[in-house]
C-alpha positions in Angstrom: 0.0 0.0 0.0 1.5 3.3 -1.0 1.3 6.6 0.8 -1.6 8.0 -1.4 -3.8 5.0 -0.9 -3.1 4.9 2.8 -3.9 8.6 3.2 -7.1 8.2 1.2 -8.3 5.4 3.4 -7.6 7.4 6.5 -9.4 10.5 5.2 -12.4 8.4 4.2 -12.8 7.2 7.8 -12.4 10.7 9.0 -15.2 12.0 6.7 -17.4 9.1 7.8 -16.9 9.8 11.5 -17.5 13.6 10.9 -20.8 12.9 9.1 -21.9 10.5 11.8 -21.1 12.9 14.6 -22.8 15.8 13.0 -26.0 13.8 12.7 -26.0 13.0 16.5 -28.5 15.0 18.6 -26.6 15.3 21.9 -23.4 17.3 21.3 -22.1 16.6 24.8 -22.3 12.8 24.2 -20.3 13.0 20.9 -16.6 13.7 20.2 -14.2 13.1 17.4 -10.5 12.6 17.9 -7.8 12.7 15.3 -4.1 12.8 15.3 -0.9 11.0 14.5 1.4 8.6 16.2 5.1 7.9 15.5 6.5 4.5 16.3 10.3 4.1 16.3 10.2 0.3 15.9 12.5 -2.6 15.2 11.3 -5.6 13.2 12.5 -9.0 14.3 11.4 -12.2 12.6 12.4 -15.8 12.4 9.7 -16.4 9.8 11.8 -14.8 7.1 12.2 -17.6 4.4 15.7 -18.4 3.5 16.9 -21.1 1.0 19.9 -23.1 2.0 21.2 -25.9 -0.2 17.9 -26.0 -2.0 15.9 -26.3 1.2 13.7 -23.4 2.5 14.2 -23.0 6.3 13.4 -20.3 8.9 16.1 -17.8 9.7 16.3 -15.2 12.4 16.3 -11.7 10.9 16.4 -8.2 12.4 16.0 -4.7 11.0 17.4 -1.4 12.3 15.0 1.1 14.0 12.5 2.6 11.6 10.2 5.5 12.3 6.6 4.6 11.2 3.8 7.2 10.8 0.4 6.1 12.0 -2.6 8.5 11.5 -5.5 7.8 13.9 -9.1 8.8 14.0 -11.9 7.9 16.4 -15.6 8.7 17.1 -17.1 8.5 20.6 -20.8 8.4 21.3 -21.5 8.1 25.0 -19.7 5.0 26.2 -19.2 3.6 22.7 -16.2 4.3 20.4 -15.2 3.5 16.9 -11.5 4.0 15.9 -9.2 3.3 12.9 -5.5 3.6 12.4 -3.2 3.1 9.4 0.5 2.2 9.8 1.6 3.8 6.5 3.8 1.5 4.5 7.5 1.6 5.5 10.6 0.0 4.0 12.8 -2.3 6.2 16.0 -4.1 5.6 16.0 -7.5 7.4 19.4 -9.1 8.0 20.2 -12.6 9.3 23.9 -12.0 9.5 24.6 -13.9 6.2 22.5 -11.7 3.9 19.8 -9.1 3.8 16.5 -8.5 2.1 14.2 -5.4 1.8 10.6 -5.6 2.7 7.8 -3.0 2.9 5.4 -3.4 5.8 2.0 -1.8 6.5 -0.8 -2.4 9.1 -4.5 -1.5 9.4 -6.5 -1.5 12.6 -10.2 -0.9 13.2 -11.8 -1.2 16.7 -15.2 -0.9 18.3 -14.9 -0.2 22.1 -17.1 0.2 25.1 -16.1 2.0 28.3 -17.2 0.1 31.4 -16.1 2.9 33.7 -14.3 6.2 33.1 -10.7 5.3 32.1 -11.3 1.6 31.3 -12.6 0.2 28.1 -12.7 -3.1 26.2 -12.6 -3.4 22.4 -13.1 -5.9 19.6 -11.3 -5.2 16.4 -9.9 -6.4 13.1 -6.2 -6.2 12.1 -4.3 -6.5 8.8 -0.5 -6.8 8.5 1.1 -6.9 5.0 4.6 -7.3 3.8 6.1 -8.7 0.6 3.5 -11.3 -0.5 2.4 -12.1 3.1 -1.0 -10.9 4.4 -2.1 -11.5 8.0 -5.7 -10.7 9.0 -8.1 -11.5 11.8 -10.1 -10.5 14.9 -8.6 -9.0 18.0 -9.6 -8.2 21.6 -8.1 -5.6 23.9 -8.4 -3.9 27.2 -7.3 -0.3 27.6 -7.0 2.0 30.6 -5.8 5.5 31.5 -5.6 7.5 34.7 -4.6 11.0 35.7 -1.5 11.6 37.9 -1.3 15.4 38.5 -0.7 18.7 36.7 -1.9 17.4 33.3 0.1 14.2 33.4 -1.4 10.7 33.3 -0.6 7.1 32.5 -2.1 4.7 30.0 -1.9 1.0 29.0 -3.3 -1.4 26.5 -3.2 -5.2 26.3 -4.5 -7.2 23.5 -4.8 -10.7 21.9 -5.9 -11.9 18.5 -6.5 -14.9 16.3 -5.1 -14.3 12.8 -4.6 -16.1 9.5 -1.3 -15.7 7.6 -1.4 -16.2 3.9 1.4 -16.2 1.3 2.0 -17.6 -2.2 4.8 -20.0 -1.1 3.0 -21.7 1.9 -0.4 -22.7 3.0 -2.5 -20.5 5.3 -1.1 -20.5 8.9 -3.0 -19.9 12.1 -1.3 -17.2 14.1 -1.6 -15.9 17.6 -1.4 -12.1 18.2 -0.3 -10.3 21.4 0.0 -6.6 22.1 1.3 -4.6 25.0 1.7 -0.9 25.3 2.1 1.5 28.2 3.3 5.0 28.8 2.7 8.6 29.9 0.2 11.2 28.7 0.1 15.0 29.0 -3.1 16.9 28.4 -2.9 20.6 27.3 -5.3 23.2 28.3 -6.8 24.3 25.0 -9.5 26.8 26.1 -11.2 26.4 22.7 -14.8 25.5 21.7 -13.5 23.7 18.6 -10.5 21.9 20.0 -11.8 20.5 23.2 -8.7 18.7 24.1 -5.1 18.0 23.0 -3.1 15.1 24.4 0.6 14.1 23.9 1.7 10.5 24.5 5.0 8.8 25.0 5.2 5.1 25.5 6.6 1.7 24.6 4.8 -0.7 22.3 5.4 -4.5 21.8 3.6 -6.5 19.2 4.1 -10.2 18.5 2.6 -12.5 15.9 3.3 -16.3 16.3 2.7 -18.4 13.2 1.7 -22.0 14.2 3.4 -25.1 12.7 5.1 -23.3 9.8 6.0 -25.9 7.1 9.1 -23.9 6.1 10.4 -24.2 9.7 9.9 -27.9 10.0 6.4 -27.4 11.5 7.7 -25.2 14.3 6.1 -22.0 15.5 7.7 -18.8 14.1 7.6 -15.3 15.5 7.2 -11.8 14.0 8.0 -9.1 16.5 7.8 -5.3 16.2 8.7 -3.1 19.2 9.9 0.3 20.2 9.1 3.8 21.6 5.9 5.6 20.5 5.0 9.3 20.4 1.6 10.8 19.7 -0.4 14.0 19.5 -4.2 13.6 19.5 -6.8 16.3 19.3 -10.4 16.0 20.5 -13.1 18.0 18.7 
């Protein structure tokens, strides 16, 4: 997915949420949030196919740190929320010590959430990860929380799991487990505006793991795909 297509998808979701919010009757019950997150992540994989002596095996490969841009948009109506984010396609160079290969990676997330109490919500979602000829998709579940500390500062955390399918041209569909963990700090600015009702900066650490089950190219062993690193965000609420 190139930058133009990813941007178009994100803008389409933004227009949809804006129209939905405008049609709502109770303004105090509705809010739209939009912003961007930067993820300085490293990609680690032992699912990277490598041919040795005519046999395809699994090798351990790592990339250097890469800064990914992730536009985000969300709509809240009372205790319900709908959100979408797009990890815009980035180029990585994966190296296993003997050689290297370039891959372009992108991710899409859509989530429907419900806040049980202020600061605590559960969500059900759909995730897509793509690189080279590999596409991984499936449902996810997550629990997210945040709490104020003092003087505009707060903390946040998210934990999630998922059940994904990994497809590629050179192997049959694999079942894959998904795990997500993120935690960090927030700072809320005093906007004093009727249009921009809130502005929040975030800084945290995100860890994401996809485990392919019984991979035939790895002698039917599980293989891992891990992305992790620091995140920084700026989100406005309207």
